[in-house]
LUMDRENLO-660897 format. One record per residue: z, x, y of N, C-alpha, C in turn; residue in one letter. Coordinates in steps of 0.2 Angstrom, whole numbers, plus 2048, in hexadecimal, padded with zeros to 3 digits. Example, Ala and Ser with C-alpha at 12.3 -4.5 7.8 and 13.67 -1.06 7.14 Angstrom:
<pts>
8278427E482783E7EA8278427F0A;8238407F58248447FB827840800S;
</pts>
This chain:
<pts>
8EFB315718EFB3756D8F3B37567M;8F9B335678FDB325618F9B2E55CA;8F5B2A55E8F0B265598EBB2A556T;8E8B2F55A8E3B335578E6B38552T;8ECB3A5548EFB3F54F8F1B3C549T;8F3B355498F5B325438EFB3053FS;8EAB2F5428E3B2D53E8E1B3353BT;8E1B3953E8DFB3F53B8E4B41535T;8EAB405368EFB425308EDB3D52AD;8ECB3752C8EAB325268E4B34523A;8DFB365278D9B385248DAB3E51FA;8DEB435228DFB4951E8E3B48518T;8E8B435188EBB415128E7B3E50DS;8E2B3A50F8DEB3650B8D9B3B507T;8D7B4050B8D2B465088D6B4A503R;8DDB4B5048E1B4E4FF8E2B4A4F9Q;8E3B444FA8E4B404F48DEB3F4EFR;8D8B3F4F38D2B3E4EF8D1B434EAE;8D1B4A4EC8D0B4F4E78D6B4F4E1P;8DCB4D4E38E1B4D4DE8E0B474D9A;8DDB414DC8DCB3C4D78D6B3E4D3S;8D1B414D68CBB434D28CDB484CCQ;8D2B4D4CE8D4B524C98D8B4E4C3D;8DCB494C58DFB464C08DBB424BBS;8D5B3F4BE8D0B3B4BA8CDB404B6A;8CBB464B88C7B4B4B58CCB4E4AFS;8D2B4F4B08D7B514AB8D7B4B4A5R;8D7B454A78D8B404A28D1B4049ER;8CCB414A18C5B4149D8C5B47498R;8C8B4C49B8C8B524968CDB51490Q;8D2B4D4918D6B4C48C8D3B47487K;8D0B424898CDB3D4858C7B3F482V;8C3B444858BCB464828BDB4947BY;8C2B4D4798C2B504728C3B4B46DP;8C7B4546F8C9B4046B8C3B3C468L;8BDB3C46B8B7B394698B5B3C462W;8B6B434628B4B4645C8B7B44456F;8BDB414568C1B3F4518BEB3844EY;8BAB354528B8B2E4518B4B2E44AL;8AFB324498ABB314428B0B3243CP;8B5B3743D8B9B384378BEB32436A;8C0B2F43C8C4B2943C8C1B23439A;8BBB2243A8B7B1D4378B6B1E430V;8B5B2442E8B4B254268BBB24423V;8C0B274268C7B264238C9B1F423F;8C8B1B4288CAB144288C6B10423I;8BFB114238BBB0E41E8BBB0F417G;8BCB164158BCB1840E8C3B1940BL;8C8B194108CFB1A40D8D4B1540FF;8D5B144168DAB0F4188D9B08416L;8D3B054178D1AFE4158D1AFD40EV;8CEB024098CFB014028D6B01400P;8DAB054038E1B064018E5AFF402T;8E4AFC4088E7AF640A8E5AF0405I;8DEAF04048DBAEB4008DEAEC3F9V;8DFAF23F68E1AF33F08E9AF13EFS;8EDAF23F48F3AF03F48F4AE83F4F;8EFAE53F88EFADD3F88EDADB3F1F;8E8ADD3EE8E5ADB3E88E9ADC3E2F;8EEAE13E38F3AE33DD8F8ADD3DDS;8F8AD93E28FDAD43E18F9ACD3DFL;8F3ACE3DD8F0AC83DB8EDAC83D4T;8EBAC23D18E6AC23CB8DFAC13CER;8DBAC53CD8D4AC43D18CFAC63CCW;8C9AC33CE8C3AC43CB8BEAC63D1T;8B7AC73CF8B3AC83D48B2AC23D9L;8B4ABC3D78B2AB63DB8B8AB23DDF;8BEAB43DA8C4AB03DC8CAAB43DBD;8D0AB23DE8D6AB63DE8DCAB13DFW;8E2AB33DC8E8AAF3DC8EEAB33DDH;8F2AB23E28F7AB63E48FDAB53DFF;8FFABA3DC904ABA3D790AABF3D8I;90AAC23DE910AC63E0910ACC3DCG;916ACE3D9917AD43D6916AD43CEL;913ACE3CC912ACD3C490EAD33C1D;909AD53C5905ADB3C2909AE13C1N;90DAE33C5912AE93C5917AE83BFF;91AAE23BF91EAE03B991BAE13B2V;915ADE3B2911ADF3AC90FAE63AAA;90EAEA3AF90CAF13AE912AF53ABF;918AF43AD91DAF83AB920AF53A4F;91EAEE3A2920AEB39C91CAED396Q;916AEF398911AF1392913AF9390E;914AFA38A915B00387910B05388D;909B03388904B07388903B09390A;905B05394904B0739B90AB0C39DL;910B0B39B915B0F39D914B16399T;911B1639390FB1C39090AB20394K;905B1D397901B2039B904B233A1G;909B203A490DB233AA910B293A8L;914B293A2917B2F39F912B3539EV;90DB3339B908B38399905B3B39FN;904B373A5902B3A3AB906B3F3AET;90DB3E3AE912B423B0912B493ACL;911B483A5911B4E3A190BB523A2I;905B4F3A28FFB523A38FFB563AAY;901B533AF901B563B6905B5C3B6A;90BB5B3B3910B613B390DB673B0F;90BB663AA908B6B3A5903B6F3A9V;8FEB6B3AB8F8B6E3AE8F9B713B4T;8FEB6F3B8900B723BF903B793BDC;908B793B990CB7F3B8907B843B5V;903B823B08FFB873AD8F9B8A3B2L;8F7B863B68F2B883BB8F5B8D3C0K;8FBB8B3C28FEB903C7900B973C3V;903B973BD904B9D3BA8FEBA13B8V;8F9B9E3B58F3BA13B38EFBA33B9I;8EEB9F3BD8EABA03C38EDBA63C7G;8F4BA73C88F7BAC3CB8F6BB33C7M;8F7BB23C18F6BB83BD8EFBBB3BDA;8EABB63BD8E3BB83BE8E1BBB3C5L;8E4BB83CA8E3BBB3D08E6BC23D1A;8ECBC33CE8EFBCA3CF8EBBCF3CBL;8E8BCD3C58E4BD13C18DDBD33C5L;8DABCE3C88D4BCE3CB8D4BD13D2L;8DABD23D58DABD63DB8DCBDD3DAT;8DDBDF3D48DFBE63D28D8BEA3D1S;8D9BF03D18D3BF53D08D1BF53C8Q;8CDBF03C78CABF03C08C3BF03C0I;8C0BF23BA8B8BF23BA8B6BEB3B9I;8B0BE93BD8ADBE33BC8B1BDD3C0G;8B4BDF3C58B8BDA3C88B4BD43CBR;8AFBD53CE8ABBCF3D18A8BCB3CBP;8A6BCE3C68A3BCA3C08A9BC63BDF;8AFBC93BC8B4BC53B88B7BBF3BDL;8B7BC03C38B8BBB3C88B3BB53C7R;8ADBB73C68A8BB13C58A9BAE3BFS;8AABB23B98ABBAF3B38B1BAA3B3V;8B7BAC3B68BDBA83B68BCBA23BBA;8B8BA23C08B7B9C3C48B1B973C1F;8ADB9A3BD8A7B963BB8A9B8F3B8F;8AEB8E3B48B0B873B18B1B823B7P;8B3B843BD8B5B803C28AEB7C3C4V;8A9B7F3C38A2B7D3C689FB783C1L;8A1B783BA89FB743B58A1B6D3B5V;89DB683B489FB613B48A5B603AFS;8AAB5C3B18B0B5A3AC8ADB573A6A;8A8B523A78A6B4E3A18A2B5339CI;89EB5839F89BB5D39B8A0B61397G;8A5B6339A8ABB673978AEB63392I;8B0B5D3938B3B5838F8AFB57388G;8A9B563898A5B553838A4B5C37FI;8A3B613838A3B6837F8A9B6937BT;8AFB6837E8B5B6A37B8B7B65375F;8B4B5F3768B5B5A3718B2B5C36AQ;8ACB6036B8A8B623658ACB69363V;8AEB6D3678B1B733668B8B72362L;8BBB6D3648C2B6C3618C2B6735BL;8BCB653598BCB613538C0B6434DN;8C4B6134A8C8B643458C5B6633FP;8BFB6433D8BBB653378B5B6A339D;8B1B6933E8ABB6C33F8ACB71346T;8B1B703498B2B743508B2B7B34FG;8AFB7F3548AFB863548B6B89354M;8BBB853588C1B883598C5B89352V;8C5B8334E8C8B843488C5B88343N;8BEB893438BBB8D33F8BDB94341R;8BDB963478BFB9D3498C6B9E346A;8CBB993478D2B9A3458D2B9B33DL;8CDB983398CDB983328CBB9F330A;8C7BA33348C5BA93328CBBAE332V;8D0BAD3368D6BB13368DBBAE332V;8DABA932E8DFBA632A8E3BA132DG;8E2B9E3328E6B993368E2B92335I;8E6B8D3338E4B873338E5B83339Q;8DFB8233D8E0B7F3438E2B77343G;8E5B753488E8B6E3488E2B6934AP;8E3B633498DEB5E34B8E0B5D353A;8DDB613578DEB6235E8DEB5B361W;8D9B573618D8B513658DAB4B361L;8DCB4C35A8DDB463568E4B45355V;8E8B4B3548EFB4A3538F3B48359D;8F7B433598FBB4135E900B46361T;901B4B35E906B50360902B56365K;8FCB563648F8B5C3678F3B5936CT;8F1B5336C8EBB5036F8ECB51377A;8F2B4F37A8F3B4F3818F3B56383L;8F6B5B3808F7B623828F0B65381L;8ECB6337C8E5B6637B8E1B65381S;8E1B5E3838DDB5C3898E0B6038FV;8E6B613908E9B643968E7B6C396A;8E7B6F3908E4B763908DDB76392M;8D9B723908D2B723938D2B7139AV;8D6B6C39D8D6B6B3A48D8B723A7D;8DDB753A58DFB7C3A88DAB813A7V;8D6B813A28D1B863A18CBB843A7W;8CAB7E3A88C5B7C3AD8C7B7D3B4K;8CEB7C3B58D0B7C3BC8D4B833BFG;8D5B873BA8D9B8D3BC8D5B923C0V;8CEB913C08CAB963C48CBB943CCG;8CCB8E3CE8CDB8C3D48D4B8E3D7L;8D9B8E3D38E0B913D48DFB983D5A;8DCB9B3D18DBBA33D18D8BA53D8M;8D2BA13DA8CFBA33E18D4BA23E7V;8D8B9C3E68DDB9B3EC8E2BA13ECI;8E4BA33E68E9BA83E68E6BAF3E8F;8E0BB03E68DDBB63E88DCBB63F0I;8DBBB13F38DABB03FA8E1BB23FDA;8E6BAF3FA8EDBB13FD8EFBB83FCG;8EDBBB3F68EFBC23F58EBBC73FAI;8E5BC63FB8E1BCA3FF8E3BCA407V;8E6BC54098E8BC44108EFBC8411T;8F2BCA40C8F9BCD40C8F7BD540FI;8FABD74148F9BDD4178FBBE3412P;8F7BE74118F8BED40C8FEBF140EG;900BF1414906BF541690CBF3413E;90DBEC412913BEA40F914BEC408Y;90EBEC40490EBEE3FD910BF63FDV;90CBFA40190DC01401914C03403E;917BFF40891EC0140A923BFF404A;922BFA400926BF83FB925BFE3F5A;91FC003F491FC053EF922C0C3F1K;921C0D3F8925C143FA92CC133F9V;92FC0D3FA936C0C3F9938C0C3F2D;933C0D3ED935C0E3E6935C073E2G;932C023E5932BFB3E292DBFC3DCA;92FBF93D792ABF83D1925BF33D2S;920BF23CD91BBED3CE91EBE63CER;923BE53CA926BDE3CA92ABDD3D0W;92DBE23D3931BE13D992CBE03DFQ;926BE33DF921BE23E491FBDB3E4V;91DBD93DE91BBD23DD920BCD3DFF;926BCE3DD92BBC93DE92DBC83E5R;92EBCE3E9931BCF3EF92CBCF3F5N;926BD13F3921BD23F991BBCD3F8V;917BCD3F2911BC93F1913BC23F0I;918BC03EC919BB93EB91CBB53F1L;920BB83F5922BB43FB91CBB3400P;918BB8401913BB840590DBB3403L;90DBB23FC908BAE3F990ABA63F9M;910BA53FC913B9E3FC90EB993FER;90AB9A404905B94406900B93400P;8FDB993FD8F8B983F88FCB943F2A;902B963F0905B933EB906B8C3ECT;908B8A3F2909B833F3903B7F3F3A;8FDB823F58F7B7F3F58F5B7D3EET;8F6B823E98F4B823E28F8B7C3DFV;8FEB7C3E0903B783DD901B703DFI;900B6F3E68FEB693E88F7B663E5I;8F2B6B3E58ECB693E38ECB673DBL;8EFB6C3D88F0B6B3D08F4B653CES;8F9B633D28FDB5D3D18F9B573D2L;8F6B573D88F2B513D98ECB503D4I;8E9B563D28E3B553CD8E6B533C6G;8ECB553C48EFB533BE8F1B4C3BEG;8F4B493C48F6B423C48F0B3E3C4L;8EAB403C78E4B3C3C78DFB3D3C2R;8E1B413BD8DCB433B88D9B3D3B4S;8D3B3D3B38D0B373AF8C9B3A3ABF;8C5B3D3AF8BEB3E3AC8BEB433A6D;8C2B483A68C3B4D3A08C6B4939AL;8CCB4639C8CFB423968CBB3D393I;8C7B393978C3B343948BDB36390W;8BBB3C3928B5B3F38F8B7B42388S;8BDB443888C0B483828C3B4337DM;8C7B3E37F8CBB3A37A8CBB3337CT;8C8B313828C9B2A3848D0B27383K;8D5B2B3848DCB293848DFB2937DG;8DBB2B3788DEB2B3718E0B3136FG;8E3B323698E3B2C3648E9B28366P;8E8B213658ECB1C3678EDB1C36FG;8F3B1D3728F3B1E3798F6B2537BF;8F5B2A3768F8B303778F6B3437DT;8F0B3437F8EDB373858EBB3238AT;8EDB2C38A8ECB283908F0B2A396D;8EDB2A39B8F1B2B3A28EFB253A6V;8F3B253AC8F2B1F3B08EBB1D3B2I;8E7B223B38E0B213B58DCB1E3AFA;8DDB213A98D9B1E3A38DCB173A2S;8E2B163A38E5B0F3A28E2B0A3A7V;8E1B0C3AD8DEB083B28D7B063B0I;8D3B0B3AE8CCB0A3AC8CCB053A6Y;8D0B063A18D0B0139B8D2AFA39EK;8D6AF93A28D8AF33A58D2AF03A9Q;8CFAF43AC8C9AF13AF8C3AEF3AAY;8C3AF33A58BEAF13A08C0AEB39CQ;8C6AE939C8C9AE33988C9ADD39DA;8C7ADE3A38C7AD93A88CEAD73ABG;8D3ADB3AB8D9ADA3AE8D9ADE3B5F;8D5ADB3B98D4ADF3C08DBADF3C4Y;8DFADA3C48E5ADB3C88E9AE03C5G;8EAAE03BE8EFAE53BB8ECAEC3BCL;8E5AED3BC8E3AF43BD8E4AF63C4S;8E3AF13C98E4AF33D08EBAF43D1T;8F0AF13CE8F7AF33CE8F8AFA3CCA;8F4AFC3C68F5B033C48F2B083C9G;8EDB063CD8EBB0A3D28F0B0B3D7N;8F3B063D98F8B073DE8FEB0B3DCV;900B0A3D5905B0E3D3904B153D3I;8FDB173D18FBB1E3D18FBB213D8L;8F9B1D3DD8F9B1F3E4900B203E6F;905B1C3E490CB1D3E690FB233E3L;90DB243DC910B293D990DB303DCL;907B313DD905B373E0908B383E7V;909B333EB90CB333F2913B353F1T;917B323ED91EB333EC91FB3A3E9V;91BB3D3E591CB443E3919B493E7I;913B483EA910B4D3ED913B4E3F5V;914B493F8916B4A3FF91CB4D400V;922B4B3FC928B4F3FD927B573FBP;923B573F5922B5E3F391EB633F8L;919B603FB916B6340091AB65406F;91FB61408924B6340D929B6840BW;92BB68405930B6D40292CB74402V;926B743FF923B7A3FE921B7E405L;920B7A40A91DB7D410923B7D416N;929B7B41492DB7B41A930B8241BR;930B87416933B8D41692EB93416G;928B91419922B96418924B9D41BE;922BA2418923BA941A91EBAB420V;921BAE42591CBB042B91BBB7429D;914BB942A912BC0429913BC4430R;
</pts>
């Protein structure tokens, strides 16, 4: 009798363990299953970003051609910072990125505030402001190269009508870099405007109405209500504009090719020139420096801008 009872208890215990083990296996499968959807993105990320990045870091330490390479350590980086033209490109990159970023944020926010107010033709004006974003940077560069010609350009001709002698925008070393930066701002401010508009329209109207009822002026409403609640949009515009400014190449190359002299050279144009001259290792080192520069500036800034985000 005791043996029968023991056998029955063992069988019951086995049946209880089997569903438990099946449930555990099912839960494991449910946890693993969604991970398979990451696989295509992981393959693309590894193939198009991670592997080229690692290869670039390696070849920046070599003197290489298409058929041969020699390991030379940090000599490429030493040569990069010893060349005046290359360090000038680094300084120009920082100036260009700062100027374009600040202006895109300020002008983009002003346009967003204007085009979310009750004005006539608001949809049309939004389209006009955003249109330059859709145009090729090369096309814009060539167009403005003609418009800013100091002798025959329409900009200086228009200034001459009102008695102002226009400068040699892209020829004068004092104005060339800022002239290209202004064109970059004109082209990219539409994207900043759209992001700011998206941030403004998501702000609950009750907050603004409550501030007005309390007697707040327009400036006080903007500073104390709209601006804090637009912080995510502002952070996005700053990060995107800064990355775009640090990596800018096509617009600068189509307008000035880095000239006059090295006045408008940025890291990207310097890298391209080194490739053209056959200094592949030096240009690869420039790519690595540009990658590290963007990382060192953008990552901490992204963390700072998003750590105190306002909850609505």
